C-alpha positions in Angstrom: 106.1 226.1 195.3 107.1 222.6 196.6 110.5 220.7 196.1 112.4 218.6 198.6 109.1 217.5 200.2 108.6 221.1 201.4 106.4 223.8 200.2 107.5 227.4 200.1 105.8 230.7 199.4 107.7 231.3 196.3 106.1 231.2 192.9 108.7 231.8 189.4 105.5 233.7 188.0 105.4 236.2 190.5 107.9 239.4 190.0 108.8 240.1 193.6 109.9 236.7 194.3 111.9 236.6 190.8 113.3 240.3 191.6 114.4 239.0 195.0 116.1 235.7 193.6 117.8 237.7 191.2 118.9 240.2 194.1 119.8 237.0 196.2 122.0 235.6 193.7 124.0 238.5 193.0 124.9 238.3 196.6 125.2 234.4 196.2 127.4 234.9 193.6 130.1 237.7 195.0 129.8 235.7 198.7 130.8 232.5 197.0 134.0 234.1 195.5 134.9 236.4 198.5 134.5 232.7 200.7 136.6 230.8 198.0 139.3 233.7 198.2 139.3 233.5 202.0 139.7 230.0 202.0 142.9 230.3 199.7 144.2 233.6 201.6 144.0 231.7 205.0 145.0 228.4 204.0 141.5 226.4 205.2 141.5 222.9 205.3 139.3 221.9 202.5 136.6 220.5 204.9 136.4 224.4 206.3 136.5 225.4 203.1 133.2 223.3 202.3 131.7 224.5 205.5 132.4 228.0 204.1 130.8 227.4 200.5 127.7 225.6 202.1 127.0 228.6 204.8 126.8 231.1 201.2 124.4 228.3 200.0 122.2 228.3 202.9 121.9 232.2 203.5 120.6 232.0 199.6 118.3 229.8 200.1 117.1 231.7 203.2 117.3 234.8 201.1 115.1 233.4 198.4 112.6 231.0 200.2 112.5 232.9 203.7 114.3 232.7 207.0 114.8 229.0 208.3 114.5 227.4 204.7 117.6 226.0 204.9 117.1 224.1 208.1 113.8 223.1 206.8 115.6 221.9 204.0 117.8 219.5 206.4 121.2 221.6 205.5 123.2 221.9 208.3 126.4 223.7 207.0 128.4 220.7 206.7 127.4 219.2 203.2 127.7 221.0 200.2 126.7 218.2 197.8 123.4 218.2 199.6 122.9 221.9 199.3 123.5 221.7 195.6 121.2 219.3 195.1 118.6 221.0 196.6 119.5 223.9 194.6 118.8 221.7 191.7 115.6 220.7 193.1 114.7 224.4 193.8 115.9 225.2 189.8 113.9 222.2 188.5 110.6 223.2 190.5 111.0 226.5 188.8 111.3 225.2 185.6 108.2 222.9 186.2 105.9 225.6 187.0 107.1 228.2 184.2 106.6 225.1 181.8 103.0 224.0 183.7 102.0 227.9 182.5 103.5 227.8 179.4 101.9 224.9 177.8 98.6 226.3 178.7 98.9 229.8 176.8 97.9 230.0 173.6 100.8 230.5 171.1 101.4 234.3 170.0 101.9 234.3 166.2 105.2 235.4 165.1 104.7 237.1 161.9 101.7 238.5 159.3 101.8 235.1 157.9 100.6 233.3 160.7 98.3 235.8 162.1 96.5 235.2 158.3 96.3 231.4 158.7 94.6 231.7 162.2 
């Protein structure tokens, strides 16, 4: 899969890749909530809270797309906006990959009348 000008060994049509992404997403959600709670509990500055969330996103990207993926994507742990935009790009690439194959697939009849019409 290619996004943000980088090629990664990941496919939205590979069950192992999707399973890895689902598991990483569960850890990402928990880590994001824990980081937000830590920022509040420790009264972190806004800048440090952003860095914490950015690290969570970077970890997610590395888990899904391979060790070092966040670095290859130019993430340095400081710019949460950039990290979230890259996540959006990855999601768009996943959707595009699925759609490319769905467009080639023959429609599956939904009921008996549709089967007779063919």
